[in-house]
C-alpha positions as a printed NumPy array, in Angstrom:
array([[ 96.068, 117.227,  68.591],
       [ 94.166, 120.461,  67.708],
       [ 94.916, 123.702,  69.485],
       [ 93.736, 123.714,  73.086],
       [ 90.02 , 124.507,  73.413],
       [ 88.504, 126.715,  76.001],
       [ 87.024, 124.923,  78.993],
       [ 83.361, 125.211,  79.847],
       [ 82.006, 128.576,  80.843],
       [ 82.563, 129.651,  84.374],
       [ 79.872, 129.551,  86.965],
       [ 80.124, 131.621,  90.148],
       [ 81.072, 129.512,  93.115],
       [ 78.19 , 128.498,  95.343],
       [ 78.232, 129.175,  99.027],
       [ 78.509, 125.969, 100.972],
       [ 75.732, 125.167, 103.396],
       [ 78.372, 123.984, 105.822],
       [ 80.081, 126.289, 108.302],
       [ 82.868, 128.368, 106.741],
       [ 86.062, 126.384, 106.463],
       [ 89.188, 127.708, 108.111],
       [ 91.986, 127.423, 105.571],
       [ 95.698, 128.011, 105.853],
       [ 97.496, 130.89 , 104.201],
       [ 99.004, 128.415, 101.769],
       [ 95.635, 127.108, 100.65 ],
       [ 94.214, 130.632, 100.489],
       [ 97.071, 131.616,  98.196],
       [ 96.509, 128.437,  96.241],
       [ 92.881, 129.423,  95.724],
       [ 94.004, 132.721,  94.24 ],
       [ 96.461, 130.89 ,  92.011],
       [ 93.897, 128.373,  90.773],
       [ 91.328, 131.114,  90.269],
       [ 93.867, 133.035,  88.196],
       [ 94.733, 130.079,  86.003],
       [ 91.036, 129.3  ,  85.482],
       [ 90.474, 132.9  ,  84.409],
       [ 93.453, 132.722,  82.062],
       [ 92.097, 129.524,  80.547],
       [ 88.736, 131.086,  79.72 ],
       [ 89.758, 134.64 ,  78.876],
       [ 89.321, 135.528,  75.189],
       [ 92.474, 135.967,  73.186],
       [ 93.457, 136.433,  69.583],
       [ 94.73 , 132.884,  69.109],
       [ 91.789, 130.946,  70.567],
       [ 94.152, 129.142,  72.925],
       [ 92.989, 127.963,  76.329],
       [ 95.802, 129.99 ,  77.85 ],
       [ 98.671, 128.951,  80.05 ],
       [ 98.589, 125.485,  81.517],
       [ 99.801, 126.761,  84.863],
       [ 99.786, 130.12 ,  86.618],
       [103.018, 131.971,  87.341],
       [104.494, 130.799,  90.623],
       [103.652, 133.226,  93.445],
       [106.234, 134.379,  95.965],
       [105.037, 131.721,  98.414],
       [104.615, 128.345,  96.704],
       [101.112, 127.015,  97.428],
       [101.704, 123.638,  95.836],
       [102.473, 121.853,  99.111],
       [ 98.975, 122.635, 100.434],
       [ 97.343, 121.649,  97.165],
       [ 99.441, 118.506,  96.854],
       [ 98.118, 117.412, 100.243],
       [ 94.612, 117.213,  98.755],
       [ 95.539, 113.9  ,  97.103],
       [ 93.647, 111.346,  99.179],
       [ 95.729, 108.304,  98.196],
       [ 93.112, 105.956,  99.649],
       [ 93.713, 102.408,  98.461],
       [ 89.977, 101.692,  98.411],
       [ 88.961, 104.852,  96.563],
       [ 86.323, 103.758,  94.029],
       [ 86.79 , 106.947,  91.988],
       [ 90.524, 106.601,  91.425],
       [ 92.894, 104.592,  89.253],
       [ 96.547, 103.883,  89.868],
       [ 98.719, 102.962,  92.808],
       [ 98.08 , 104.809,  96.068],
       [101.842, 105.394,  96.373],
       [102.374, 106.622,  92.801],
       [104.88 , 109.506,  92.658],
       [102.468, 111.676,  90.643],
       [ 98.789, 112.314,  91.412],
       [ 96.408, 114.038,  89.019],
       [ 93.233, 115.304,  90.706],
       [ 90.478, 115.992,  88.194],
       [ 87.461, 118.234,  88.913],
       [ 84.87 , 117.445,  86.237],
       [ 81.208, 117.534,  85.261],
       [ 79.499, 114.898,  83.108],
       [ 77.633, 117.612,  81.167],
       [ 80.856, 119.494,  80.375],
       [ 81.823, 119.052,  76.723],
       [ 85.513, 119.722,  77.318],
       [ 85.546, 117.241,  80.195],
       [ 84.247, 114.719,  77.686],
       [ 86.987, 115.648,  75.228],
       [ 89.616, 115.049,  77.911],
       [ 87.976, 111.756,  78.897],
       [ 87.914, 110.481,  75.318],
       [ 91.115, 111.901,  73.834],
       [ 93.63 , 112.383,  76.629],
       [ 92.832, 110.367,  79.752],
       [ 93.074, 106.934,  78.069],
       [ 96.568, 107.824,  76.832],
       [ 97.617, 108.902,  80.328],
       [ 96.289, 105.642,  81.776],
       [ 98.087, 103.577,  79.156],
       [101.387, 105.397,  79.434],
       [101.629, 106.376,  83.107],
       [ 99.022, 104.653,  85.283],
       [ 99.896, 101.175,  84.071],
       [103.602, 101.617,  84.83 ],
       [102.936, 102.96 ,  88.343],
       [103.96 , 106.575,  87.68 ],
       [100.53 , 108.198,  87.846],
       [ 97.401, 108.007,  89.958],
       [ 94.23 , 109.79 ,  88.794],
       [ 91.681, 110.807,  91.413],
       [ 88.27 , 111.98 ,  90.218],
       [ 86.356, 114.726,  91.997],
       [ 82.699, 115.167,  91.059],
       [ 82.248, 118.894,  90.452],
       [ 78.829, 119.422,  88.815],
       [ 78.204, 123.015,  87.774],
       [ 75.479, 122.624,  85.143],
       [ 72.452, 122.01 ,  87.309],
       [ 70.332, 119.141,  88.561],
       [ 71.207, 116.635,  85.826],
       [ 74.914, 117.227,  86.412],
       [ 74.417, 116.447,  90.089],
       [ 72.341, 113.375,  89.285],
       [ 75.047, 112.054,  86.948],
       [ 77.683, 112.651,  89.624],
       [ 75.709, 110.621,  92.157],
       [ 75.123, 107.908,  89.58 ],
       [ 78.85 , 107.671,  88.878],
       [ 79.507, 107.341,  92.595],
       [ 76.832, 104.635,  92.837],
       [ 78.374, 102.724,  89.928],
       [ 81.699, 102.967,  91.719],
       [ 80.289, 101.161,  94.744],
       [ 80.022,  98.122,  92.491],
       [ 83.469,  98.702,  90.966],
       [ 82.062, 100.005,  87.682],
       [ 83.013, 103.675,  87.933],
       [ 85.509, 103.531,  85.061],
       [ 82.993, 101.863,  82.762],
       [ 80.214, 104.293,  83.745],
       [ 82.617, 107.219,  83.24 ],
       [ 83.418, 105.961,  79.733],
       [ 79.742, 105.436,  78.858],
       [ 78.648, 108.83 ,  80.186],
       [ 81.426, 110.621,  78.277],
       [ 80.99 , 108.702,  75.023],
       [ 80.38 , 110.886,  71.991],
       [ 76.77 , 112.096,  71.925],
       [ 75.969, 110.819,  75.41 ],
       [ 75.467, 114.143,  77.171],
       [ 73.052, 115.278,  74.456],
       [ 70.669, 112.522,  75.621],
       [ 70.543, 114.079,  79.081],
       [ 70.955, 112.491,  82.49 ],
       [ 67.425, 111.892,  83.714],
       [ 67.093, 108.81 ,  85.919],
       [ 66.03 , 106.373,  83.145],
       [ 69.07 , 107.41 ,  81.125],
       [ 71.36 , 106.972,  84.144],
       [ 70.031, 103.445,  84.659],
       [ 70.629, 102.786,  80.969],
       [ 74.224, 103.981,  81.346],
       [ 74.649, 101.726,  84.38 ],
       [ 73.484,  98.799,  82.244],
       [ 75.982,  99.758,  79.528],
       [ 78.685,  99.916,  82.194],
       [ 77.889,  96.417,  83.424],
       [ 76.692,  97.418,  86.9  ],
       [ 75.503,  94.03 ,  88.221],
       [ 72.829,  95.075,  90.731],
       [ 70.662,  97.826,  89.254],
       [ 68.307,  97.992,  92.239],
       [ 71.251,  98.619,  94.535],
       [ 72.573, 101.163,  92.019],
       [ 69.298, 103.12 ,  92.127],
       [ 69.184, 103.004,  95.935],
       [ 72.818, 104.106,  96.247],
       [ 72.294, 106.9  ,  93.727],
       [ 69.404, 108.303,  95.785],
       [ 71.025, 107.739,  99.174],
       [ 72.669, 110.101, 101.637],
       [ 76.129, 108.598, 101.143],
       [ 76.134, 109.665,  97.489],
       [ 74.986, 113.161,  98.459],
       [ 77.66 , 113.394, 101.154],
       [ 80.404, 112.25 ,  98.785],
       [ 79.297, 114.863,  96.262],
       [ 79.282, 117.632,  98.894],
       [ 82.797, 116.668,  99.97 ],
       [ 84.149, 116.982,  96.429],
       [ 82.274, 120.227,  95.748],
       [ 83.394, 121.881,  98.967],
       [ 87.001, 120.941,  98.268],
       [ 86.821, 122.424,  94.775],
       [ 85.128, 125.661,  95.805],
       [ 87.485, 126.044,  98.764],
       [ 90.573, 126.098,  96.538],
       [ 89.033, 128.312,  93.864],
       [ 87.815, 125.913,  91.159],
       [ 85.264, 127.802,  89.047],
       [ 85.282, 125.909,  85.735],
       [ 85.618, 122.398,  84.413],
       [ 87.737, 120.545,  83.73 ],
       [ 90.282, 121.747,  86.285],
       [ 93.228, 119.692,  87.47 ],
       [ 95.908, 119.556,  90.135],
       [ 99.041, 117.623,  89.231],
       [101.129, 117.14 ,  92.368],
       [ 99.658, 120.418,  93.568],
       [100.157, 122.413,  90.386],
       [ 97.033, 123.706,  88.604],
       [ 96.238, 122.819,  85.016],
       [ 93.074, 124.408,  83.657],
       [ 91.023, 123.181,  80.749],
       [ 91.223, 120.293,  78.284],
       [ 94.837, 120.968,  77.445],
       [ 96.667, 118.961,  74.765],
       [ 98.197, 115.624,  75.708],
       [101.675, 117.144,  75.472],
       [100.845, 119.555,  78.29 ],
       [100.064, 116.662,  80.615],
       [103.012, 114.513,  79.566],
       [105.431, 117.39 ,  80.147],
       [103.905, 118.15 ,  83.552],
       [104.014, 114.478,  84.573],
       [107.658, 114.16 ,  83.536],
       [108.554, 117.225,  85.579],
       [106.609, 116.077,  88.624],
       [108.127, 112.602,  88.455],
       [111.65 , 114.05 ,  88.276],
       [110.951, 116.311,  91.25 ],
       [109.535, 113.413,  93.264],
       [112.65 , 111.336,  92.547],
       [114.847, 114.022,  94.105],
       [113.046, 113.884,  97.435]])
């Protein structure tokens, strides 16, 4: 694998239209930690590296609060892997993010093959669009494809090489749904435009902003932050460590 690239440029966190969320001290500290690691991943350096894969552990470990964000819902349409897997990777991504696409093409399939299929890993997707209206439209479209059990195929089509350069206007999203094998395109279009898709997107966005996500891709692996499209070895090492820790409990 090439040296780790920098993730997409940061965008200041939006204020949620919902009432301010009351968060625990652990999650507040976690937000600082994740914000720090995101900054480290995008800060310029002399080597061009994406920076450390995880922030230094603070005096009070925030990972328990972050680990609890794993939903582990057996019917989650935007997740792969067993609900009771010992390791959960939460992924905050944007379909217009080039480095998210790199992860989706180069790294995620290897993680699925090696760890999801043997029951070690569960991957939960969080839609976290930060590049404007087309990013949000693609996120809703992915959710809509998921309602017909075609999220994985839509995800692969949307992240295919050269796909984001074609944009994510509605005709293109319908074309991607066709490529993904979504059986009922009229339902897909209705779901994409519906309130349930908007609500699901708000839920993911509010979660990300609440814990300090400011760039994509950002990850939590059993509560530990990993920022940017890190090399495969970074993820395999983190999964091995998390699996060993889970076995001790």
